[in-house]
C-alpha positions as CSV (number, residue, x, y, z in Angstrom):
1,X,43.4,18.0,-45.7
2,X,42.3,21.0,-44.7
3,X,44.5,24.3,-43.8
4,X,42.7,25.6,-40.4
5,X,45.9,28.2,-39.7
6,X,44.0,31.4,-41.1
7,X,41.0,30.1,-39.0
8,X,43.0,29.5,-36.1
9,X,44.8,32.8,-35.8
10,X,41.5,34.9,-36.4
11,X,39.2,32.7,-33.8
12,X,41.9,33.3,-31.3
13,X,40.9,36.8,-30.9
14,X,37.6,36.4,-30.2
15,X,37.9,33.2,-27.9
16,X,40.7,34.7,-26.4
17,X,39.0,38.2,-25.2
18,X,36.5,36.3,-23.6
19,X,38.5,33.4,-22.1
20,X,40.6,36.5,-21.0
21,X,37.5,38.5,-19.6
22,X,35.6,35.9,-18.4
23,X,36.0,35.7,-14.3
24,X,36.2,32.1,-13.6
25,X,38.6,31.5,-17.0
26,X,40.8,35.2,-16.9
27,X,41.1,35.7,-13.0
28,X,44.3,37.2,-12.2
29,X,44.6,34.1,-9.9
30,X,44.6,31.5,-12.9
31,X,47.8,30.8,-14.1
32,X,48.5,32.0,-17.5
33,X,49.2,28.8,-18.6
34,X,45.8,27.5,-18.1
35,X,44.6,30.6,-19.6
36,X,47.0,30.5,-23.1
37,X,46.1,26.2,-23.0
38,X,42.0,26.9,-22.4
39,X,42.4,29.6,-25.2
40,X,44.2,26.9,-28.0
41,X,41.8,24.4,-27.1
42,X,39.3,26.3,-27.7
43,X,40.4,28.0,-31.0
44,X,41.5,24.5,-32.5
45,X,38.1,22.9,-31.3
46,X,35.8,26.2,-32.8
47,X,38.0,26.3,-36.5
48,X,37.0,24.0,-38.0
49,X,33.2,25.7,-37.7
50,X,34.3,29.2,-38.9
51,X,35.4,30.0,-42.8
52,X,37.8,32.9,-43.6
53,X,36.3,35.4,-46.0
54,X,38.3,35.5,-49.7
55,X,40.3,38.3,-50.7
56,X,41.3,39.5,-46.9
57,X,43.5,42.7,-47.2
58,X,45.8,43.7,-44.9
59,X,43.5,46.6,-43.6
60,X,40.4,44.4,-43.7
61,X,42.2,41.9,-41.6
62,X,42.9,44.3,-38.8
63,X,39.3,45.4,-39.2
64,X,38.4,41.6,-38.6
65,X,40.8,41.4,-35.7
66,X,39.1,44.3,-34.3
67,X,35.5,43.4,-34.8
68,X,36.5,39.8,-33.0
69,X,37.7,41.2,-30.2
70,X,34.5,43.5,-30.0
71,X,32.3,40.8,-30.4
72,X,34.5,38.3,-27.7
73,X,34.0,41.3,-24.9
74,X,30.6,41.8,-25.5
75,X,29.9,38.1,-25.4
76,X,31.9,37.7,-22.2
77,X,30.2,40.9,-20.1
78,X,27.1,38.9,-19.3
79,X,29.0,37.4,-16.1
80,X,31.4,40.9,-15.8
81,X,28.3,43.0,-15.6
82,X,27.1,40.5,-12.6
83,X,30.3,40.4,-11.0
84,X,30.8,44.2,-11.5
85,X,27.1,44.6,-9.7
86,X,28.0,42.4,-6.8
87,X,30.8,44.5,-6.0
88,X,29.0,47.4,-6.1
89,X,26.7,46.3,-3.7
90,X,29.4,45.3,-1.4
91,X,31.2,48.5,-1.7
92,X,27.8,50.3,-0.5
93,X,27.5,48.0,2.1
94,X,30.8,48.0,3.5
95,X,30.7,51.9,3.4
96,X,27.4,51.8,5.5
97,X,29.1,49.0,7.9
98,X,32.6,51.0,8.4
99,X,34.5,48.4,6.4
100,X,36.0,51.1,3.8
101,X,39.3,51.9,6.6
102,X,40.4,48.6,5.8
103,X,40.5,47.2,2.0
104,X,42.2,44.0,0.5
105,X,43.0,43.0,-2.8
106,X,40.8,41.3,-4.7
107,X,42.8,38.0,-6.7
108,X,40.7,37.7,-9.1
109,X,40.9,41.0,-10.7
110,X,44.1,42.6,-8.6
111,X,42.2,45.9,-7.7
112,X,41.2,46.8,-4.2
113,X,38.2,46.1,-3.0
114,X,36.9,45.8,0.4
115,X,36.0,42.6,2.3
116,X,32.2,42.9,1.2
117,X,32.9,43.3,-2.1
118,X,35.3,40.6,-2.3
119,X,32.9,38.1,-1.2
120,X,29.8,38.9,-3.1
121,X,31.9,38.9,-6.3
122,X,33.4,35.7,-5.2
123,X,29.7,34.3,-4.5
124,X,28.3,35.8,-7.8
125,X,31.4,33.5,-9.9
126,X,30.0,30.5,-6.9
127,X,26.7,30.7,-8.1
128,X,27.9,31.1,-11.8
129,X,30.0,27.7,-11.4
130,X,27.1,26.3,-9.6
131,X,24.2,26.7,-12.5
132,X,26.8,26.4,-15.3
133,X,26.6,29.4,-16.4
134,X,29.8,29.1,-17.5
135,X,29.0,26.3,-20.3
136,X,26.1,29.3,-21.4
137,X,29.3,31.3,-22.0
138,X,31.2,28.8,-24.0
139,X,27.8,27.7,-25.9
140,X,27.2,31.4,-26.7
141,X,30.7,31.7,-28.0
142,X,30.7,28.6,-30.6
143,X,26.8,29.9,-31.7
144,X,28.1,33.5,-32.5
145,X,30.1,32.0,-35.1
146,X,26.4,31.4,-36.8
147,X,25.0,34.6,-36.1
148,X,28.5,36.9,-36.1
149,X,30.6,35.0,-38.6
150,X,33.9,36.1,-39.4
151,X,34.2,39.4,-41.4
152,X,34.5,43.1,-41.4
153,X,31.2,44.8,-40.2
154,X,30.2,47.8,-38.5
155,X,28.6,49.2,-35.4
156,X,24.7,49.6,-35.0
157,X,23.7,52.1,-33.0
158,X,21.9,49.3,-30.7
159,X,25.5,49.2,-29.5
160,X,23.9,52.6,-26.9
161,X,21.0,51.1,-26.3
162,X,23.0,48.1,-24.8
163,X,25.5,50.1,-23.0
164,X,22.5,51.9,-21.0
165,X,21.0,48.7,-20.0
166,X,24.6,47.5,-18.7
167,X,24.6,50.3,-16.8
168,X,21.8,49.9,-15.2
169,X,22.1,46.4,-14.5
170,X,24.7,47.1,-12.6
171,X,23.6,50.0,-10.6
172,X,20.3,47.9,-9.9
173,X,22.1,44.3,-8.5
174,X,24.2,46.9,-6.4
175,X,21.0,48.4,-4.6
176,X,19.1,45.4,-4.4
177,X,22.1,43.9,-2.8
178,X,23.0,47.1,-0.6
179,X,19.6,47.9,0.1
180,X,19.1,45.9,3.3
181,X,22.2,47.2,5.0
182,X,21.1,50.9,4.2
183,X,17.7,50.8,5.5
184,X,19.2,48.6,8.8
185,X,21.7,51.2,9.8
186,X,19.9,54.2,8.7
187,X,17.3,53.3,11.5
188,X,20.7,52.8,13.8
189,X,22.2,56.4,12.7
190,X,18.3,57.9,13.6
191,X,19.0,56.0,17.3
192,X,22.1,57.0,17.7
193,X,21.4,60.6,17.5
194,X,18.6,60.2,19.6
195,X,20.7,58.6,22.0
196,X,23.3,61.6,21.7
197,X,20.6,63.6,22.4
198,X,19.4,61.7,25.3
199,X,23.1,61.3,27.2
200,X,25.4,63.7,25.6
201,X,28.2,62.4,27.9
202,X,28.0,59.6,26.1
203,X,30.9,58.6,23.4
204,X,28.9,57.8,20.4
205,X,32.2,57.8,18.0
206,X,33.3,54.3,19.9
207,X,29.7,52.7,20.7
208,X,28.6,53.7,17.2
209,X,31.0,52.3,15.2
210,X,30.7,48.7,17.2
211,X,27.0,49.3,16.6
212,X,26.6,49.3,13.1
213,X,29.2,47.3,12.3
214,X,26.9,44.4,14.7
215,X,23.8,45.2,12.8
216,X,25.5,45.2,9.6
217,X,26.8,41.3,10.4
218,X,23.2,40.7,11.3
219,X,22.2,41.9,8.0
220,X,24.9,40.2,6.3
221,X,24.0,36.8,7.8
222,X,20.3,37.4,7.1
223,X,21.2,38.3,3.3
224,X,23.6,36.1,1.9
225,X,21.1,33.0,1.1
226,X,19.5,35.7,-1.2
227,X,22.8,36.0,-3.2
228,X,22.6,33.2,-5.5
229,X,18.9,33.5,-6.6
230,X,19.4,37.4,-7.3
231,X,22.8,36.5,-9.1
232,X,21.0,33.8,-11.8
233,X,18.3,36.0,-12.2
234,X,21.0,38.9,-12.8
235,X,22.7,36.4,-15.5
236,X,20.0,35.8,-17.1
237,X,19.6,39.7,-17.9
238,X,23.0,40.1,-18.4
239,X,23.1,37.0,-21.2
240,X,20.5,39.1,-22.8
241,X,22.1,42.5,-23.1
242,X,25.6,40.7,-23.7
243,X,23.3,39.4,-27.0
244,X,22.2,42.9,-27.8
245,X,25.6,44.4,-27.8
246,X,27.0,41.5,-29.8
247,X,24.7,41.8,-32.3
248,X,25.1,45.6,-32.8
249,X,28.8,44.5,-34.1
250,X,27.2,43.2,-37.3
């Protein structure tokens, strides 16, 4: 019988990082026992596919574990990028609508987010589940042991390119989601400015807040249907970027 204990210990680093950072698996609302069970299940399943390099010393072992965790983080960045972009778009739209006055704690990350940030982030996670993108994450994890086997490695300059593309993807997705709100509420601000010049005695603070909120909700109702398709498009690009980041850790 083959002893899988050394393989299992090293597989835990890559698989555990993926499970802990991908929102459907590693959100703060997921019980720790479920996370641990999923990590162990993935590790036991993947261990027979992995071989431990011969002649591994303590220093090399530490390097391997760090590299495995970095590869797992890179593989999970596809989903994190899409969710982060959605939250950025929600923040921008919420600021325009006036939702910045009230924030709530996002159950998936534990951070304080506006209502729209949490809404858009949850919609992206639902779109991910509906399109089986979480299965793609697990398939990518399993395939990564063929293209990126266990062992010590270095960092390629490609990591800088991948990091830049990640940041650009987050900002692009956020701006795409927030653009309808920014344009519509810019028109509202211009209209309010003209009204305040025509009727100086009107309390524009009270009228403006309600009008911004009303227009923002109308735009929100019209734009929600486009979020899943945008999320799918961004996820496809994000998987390419995360693959580039992982391959930079050869």
